[in-house]
Backbone as CSV, one residue per row, in Angstrom:
resi,resn,N_x,N_y,N_z,CA_x,CA_y,CA_z,C_x,C_y,C_z
1,MET,-9.690,31.576,-11.829,-10.458,32.465,-12.393,-11.746,32.515,-12.097
2,LEU,-12.409,31.373,-11.959,-13.874,31.200,-11.518,-13.960,31.774,-10.014
3,ARG,-13.099,31.398,-9.328,-13.090,31.988,-7.863,-13.047,33.503,-7.857
4,ALA,-12.339,34.112,-8.783,-12.478,35.560,-8.759,-13.479,36.129,-9.199
5,ALA,-14.183,35.431,-10.275,-15.456,35.817,-10.876,-16.452,35.895,-9.798
6,ALA,-16.482,34.695,-9.083,-17.486,34.595,-7.994,-17.394,35.842,-7.060
7,TRP,-16.203,35.933,-6.543,-15.979,36.867,-5.560,-16.338,38.293,-5.939
8,THR,-15.931,38.721,-7.285,-16.350,40.074,-7.822,-17.717,40.072,-7.952
9,GLY,-18.519,39.031,-8.559,-19.971,39.183,-8.697,-20.725,39.178,-7.334
10,GLY,-20.278,38.550,-6.371,-20.921,38.519,-5.125,-20.695,39.826,-4.376
11,LEU,-19.484,40.448,-4.549,-19.342,41.642,-3.868,-19.880,42.781,-4.388
12,PHE,-20.056,42.758,-5.823,-20.903,43.798,-6.469,-22.218,43.769,-6.240
13,ALA,-22.808,42.683,-6.210,-24.217,42.125,-5.895,-24.424,42.766,-4.422
14,LEU,-23.637,42.362,-3.512,-23.747,43.066,-1.930,-23.683,44.636,-2.054
15,GLY,-22.739,45.211,-2.825,-22.639,46.575,-2.973,-23.839,47.202,-3.361
16,ALA,-24.385,46.572,-4.551,-25.650,47.347,-5.143,-26.786,47.092,-4.145
17,GLY,-26.839,46.024,-3.356,-27.966,45.891,-2.414,-27.915,47.067,-1.421
18,ILE,-26.488,47.359,-0.949,-26.165,48.338,0.174,-26.754,49.622,-0.341
19,CYS,-26.313,50.094,-1.603,-26.633,51.107,-2.201,-28.199,51.406,-2.497
20,HIS,-28.922,50.235,-2.713,-30.288,50.297,-2.923,-30.972,50.638,-1.465
21,LEU,-30.660,49.814,-0.350,-31.157,49.895,0.797,-30.940,51.324,1.461
22,PHE,-29.788,51.843,1.194,-29.404,53.203,1.990,-29.028,54.226,0.880
23,PRO,-30.015,54.878,0.193,-29.888,55.914,-0.657,-29.363,57.097,-0.092
24,GLY,-28.185,57.704,-0.612,-27.686,58.734,-0.094,-26.550,59.175,-1.018
25,PRO,-25.984,60.532,-0.933,-24.972,60.998,-1.620,-23.700,60.376,-1.512
26,PHE,-23.353,59.917,-0.222,-22.035,59.485,-0.029,-21.941,57.884,0.076
27,VAL,-23.024,57.222,0.093,-23.088,55.732,0.176,-22.379,55.038,-1.023
28,GLU,-22.740,55.434,-2.191,-22.189,54.668,-3.300,-20.494,54.934,-3.308
29,PRO,-19.959,56.137,-3.071,-18.705,56.106,-3.332,-17.836,55.412,-2.124
30,LEU,-18.500,55.404,-0.757,-17.986,54.418,0.158,-18.134,53.086,-0.105
31,VAL,-19.133,52.620,-0.796,-19.342,51.228,-1.041,-18.330,50.801,-2.126
32,LEU,-18.073,51.726,-3.015,-16.987,51.485,-4.182,-15.580,51.291,-3.631
33,ILE,-15.305,52.181,-2.526,-14.031,52.166,-1.931,-13.828,50.832,-1.118
34,ALA,-14.892,50.370,-0.393,-14.815,49.188,0.123,-14.796,48.055,-0.489
35,LEU,-15.580,47.932,-1.912,-15.463,46.890,-2.852,-13.954,46.834,-3.288
36,GLY,-13.502,47.875,-3.746,-11.902,47.793,-4.233,-11.154,47.431,-3.164
37,THR,-11.201,47.856,-1.897,-10.160,47.394,-0.958,-10.426,45.835,-0.856
38,THR,-11.626,45.348,-0.515,-11.898,44.078,-0.321,-11.254,43.094,-1.565
39,LEU,-11.723,43.609,-2.807,-11.236,42.812,-3.820,-9.518,42.792,-3.897
40,PHE,-8.905,43.915,-3.484,-7.466,43.969,-3.405,-7.052,42.963,-2.397
41,PHE,-7.395,42.849,-1.246,-7.035,41.829,-0.303,-7.511,40.537,-0.660
42,VAL,-8.528,40.159,-1.208,-9.017,38.916,-1.433,-8.140,38.325,-2.597
43,SER,-7.853,39.217,-3.661,-7.076,38.682,-4.709,-5.475,38.502,-4.295
44,GLY,-5.052,38.947,-3.309,-3.672,38.706,-2.853,-3.237,37.284,-2.857
45,ARG,-2.162,36.976,-3.060,-1.684,35.576,-3.052,-0.721,35.401,-1.832
46,SER,-0.829,34.261,-1.274,0.007,33.895,0.018,1.395,33.505,-0.507
47,PRO,2.450,33.781,0.189,3.723,33.520,-0.312,4.072,31.912,-0.444
48,ALA,4.857,31.624,-1.184,5.049,30.329,-1.374,5.937,29.740,-0.241
49,PRO,5.669,28.376,0.157,6.310,27.987,1.351,7.757,27.837,1.101
50,SER,8.493,28.032,1.938,10.073,28.133,1.807,10.577,26.698,1.899
51,ARG,11.559,26.263,1.041,12.137,25.058,0.969,12.995,24.828,2.118
52,ASP,13.054,23.814,2.681,14.024,23.291,3.509,15.420,22.673,2.833
53,ALA,16.356,23.508,3.187,17.641,22.955,2.349,18.103,21.624,2.836
54,SER,17.864,21.043,4.085,18.236,19.819,4.524,17.259,18.744,3.984
55,ALA,16.245,19.132,3.577,15.167,18.025,3.073,15.286,17.897,1.542
56,SER,15.862,18.643,0.840,16.232,18.363,-0.603,17.496,17.595,-0.958
57,PRO,17.614,16.650,-1.724,18.802,15.866,-1.817,19.934,16.891,-2.671
58,ALA,21.033,16.636,-2.199,22.151,17.178,-2.734,22.366,17.043,-4.220
59,PRO,22.773,18.077,-4.884,22.919,18.040,-6.426,24.087,16.980,-6.785
60,ARG,23.983,16.192,-7.755,25.122,15.317,-7.998,25.444,15.728,-9.457
61,ALA,26.654,15.262,-9.870,27.352,15.561,-11.136,26.601,14.488,-12.058
62,VAL,26.217,15.049,-13.484,25.630,14.336,-14.408,26.754,13.777,-15.337
63,THR,26.901,12.646,-15.693,27.779,12.153,-16.620,27.266,12.467,-17.967
64,THR,28.158,12.517,-18.997,27.625,12.638,-20.534,26.746,11.444,-21.006
65,ARG,26.879,10.366,-20.346,26.066,9.152,-20.868,24.704,9.538,-20.385
66,GLU,24.508,9.978,-19.134,23.075,10.383,-18.565,22.568,11.377,-19.143
67,ALA,23.343,12.428,-19.738,22.801,13.746,-20.445,22.325,13.383,-21.748
68,ARG,22.697,12.454,-22.450,22.250,11.934,-23.711,20.906,11.160,-23.737
């Protein structure tokens, strides 16, 4: 959560700086689109690593004594 807040704050500070340096009617909408796209890609999660079936032990039967 802290990492997401840092990315959001940093990107919006960068966007505000760009809008301040380059005043114009189309700069702010372009910066907002770029910020939204960047946040979308930054917030994406990588897929979980696949488990190798040969590496995990085979399931075994559990007796009633072990289950208690």
